[in-house]
GUSE-273737 format. One line per 2 residues: for each residue z negated, x negated, y negated of C-alpha. Coordinates in steps of 0.5 Angstrom, whole numbers, plus 500, padded with zeros to 3 digits. Layout:
N
Z/X/Y  ...;
END
This chain:
284
663/260/483  668/258/489;
667/251/488  659/252/488;
659/256/494  664/250/497;
659/245/495  653/249/499;
657/250/505  658/242/505;
651/241/504  649/245/510;
654/242/514  651/235/512;
644/237/514  646/239/521;
650/233/522  644/229/520;
640/233/526  646/232/531;
646/224/529  639/224/532;
638/220/539  637/225/545;
630/222/545  628/224/538;
631/231/539  627/232/545;
621/229/542  621/235/536;
623/241/541  617/239/545;
612/241/540  615/248/540;
612/254/544  617/254/551;
620/260/549  623/257/542;
624/250/546  629/254/551;
632/258/545  635/251/542;
640/251/548  644/256/544;
645/251/538  650/246/542;
652/244/549  649/237/548;
642/241/547  643/246/553;
639/242/558  634/238/554;
629/243/554  629/243/562;
626/236/562  620/238/557;
613/236/560  609/241/556;
610/248/558  607/253/553;
607/260/556  605/267/553;
611/271/556  610/273/563;
617/275/564  620/268/562;
615/264/566  619/265/573;
626/263/570  624/257/566;
620/254/572  626/256/576;
631/252/572  627/247/569;
628/240/572  623/237/577;
620/232/572  612/231/572;
608/237/567  604/233/562;
601/240/559  601/247/562;
598/252/558  598/260/560;
596/266/556  595/272/560;
596/279/558  594/286/562;
601/287/565  601/280/569;
601/280/576  595/275/578;
599/273/585  604/270/580;
599/266/576  597/263/582;
604/261/584  605/258/577;
599/254/577  601/251/584;
607/249/581  604/245/575;
599/242/581  605/240/585;
608/237/579  602/233/577;
600/237/571  595/233/567;
592/238/562  592/246/564;
590/251/559  589/258/562;
587/263/557  586/270/560;
586/276/555  586/282/560;
581/286/562  582/284/570;
579/278/573  584/272/575;
582/268/581  585/261/582;
588/257/587  585/252/591;
590/247/590  587/246/583;
581/244/585  584/238/589;
589/236/583  589/228/583;
593/228/576  588/233/572;
585/230/566  583/236/562;
582/243/564  580/249/560;
579/256/563  578/262/558;
577/269/559  576/273/565;
577/268/570  573/267/577;
571/260/578  570/260/586;
571/253/588  572/251/595;
567/247/599  571/241/597;
573/239/590  576/233/589;
578/232/581  578/224/580;
581/224/574  578/230/570;
575/228/564  575/234/559;
572/241/562  572/247/558;
569/253/561  569/259/556;
567/266/558  569/266/565;
565/269/571  562/264/577;
563/267/584  556/264/586;
551/258/584  555/253/588;
562/253/585  559/250/578;
555/245/582  561/243/587;
566/243/580  561/238/577;
560/234/584  568/233/585;
569/231/578  565/224/578;
569/221/572  567/227/567;
566/225/560  566/232/556;
563/239/558  564/245/554;
560/251/556  561/258/552;
559/264/556  556/271/557;
550/271/560  550/269/568;
544/270/572  547/268/578;
548/260/576  543/255/575;
546/250/570  543/243/573;
547/237/570  547/230/574;
553/227/571  552/219/570;
559/219/566  558/225/561;
558/223/554  559/230/551;
555/236/553  556/242/548;
553/249/550  554/254/546;
549/259/544  552/265/547;
547/263/553  542/266/549;
541/272/553  542/268/560;
535/268/564  535/261/566;
528/259/569  530/252/570;
534/247/566  535/240/567;
540/235/564  541/228/567;
546/223/564  546/215/563;
552/215/559  552/213/552;
548/218/547  550/219/540;
543/222/537  544/229/535;
539/235/535  540/241/531;
535/246/531  538/253/532;
536/259/527  535/264/532;
531/262/538  534/263/545;
531/269/549  532/265/555;
527/260/552  522/265/549;
522/269/555  524/266/562;
524/258/562  519/256/566;
521/249/568  524/243/564;
526/236/566  528/231/561;
531/225/564  532/218/561;
527/219/556  527/214/550;
522/216/545  528/217/540;
526/222/534  532/227/536;
528/227/543  522/228/540;
524/234/536  527/237/542;
521/237/546  517/239/540;
522/245/539  521/247/546;
514/247/547  513/251/541;
518/256/543  518/256/551;
512/262/551  512/262/559;
513/255/560  509/252/566;
512/245/567  515/240/563;
517/233/567  519/227/562;
522/221/565  524/215/562;
528/209/564  532/209/570;
531/215/575  534/211/581;
END
């Protein structure tokens, strides 16, 4: 029995030694996949591991009491990805400070998920972040864009269940994102916003059916980017289409089968439709 226990201990030591023999770059890569709280916890494993987490470029927070300490001890390296999960007890002024930190450190991806019942406003610094490539806003977040938005590298935008301070904010955000490739909208009814898209670079547009009760009176989509033929008819006809939609503009029309199916669907179900404009070719 003693011999068996001795072998077990030796195997455990051998396993640990194999990890310890890995180069810092590989260990660093491994812990970068952990939530930040767990990555910091690896610092107790050995003196060698103590400072590795301070160089992480991916920050994933779900504990409000942990954020300030990590940011204060972290080395001044660029932030590749910043993910923040907010709960009820988080001071909203702290959230703006944390986002400012991410912007100052050249954040490329920002994911903000607010599960609380109170609203969260964003700092204006976010809307002039030249390094930002991916932005996800999810929950009780108020989109209130300043008059000037400059997001030259933003390519992926996800707006889920957020609030719009006014009609201009959505348009300012899109106008200030000249290289946007992917737009995903998932929202509650929002009667104060006209969703008019005019982004020539847009390749992918996803509007979730939670818009079914939104009282849109005008919908316009204009994009010259590459298209993948796709139209899936909704099982339930959106209320906005049946009862509120009065104007439809279809630009860059080519007469493809999926376009004709879409037009047929709209004409069949838009009960109060007054005008449909169909333009083919270049709009210039």
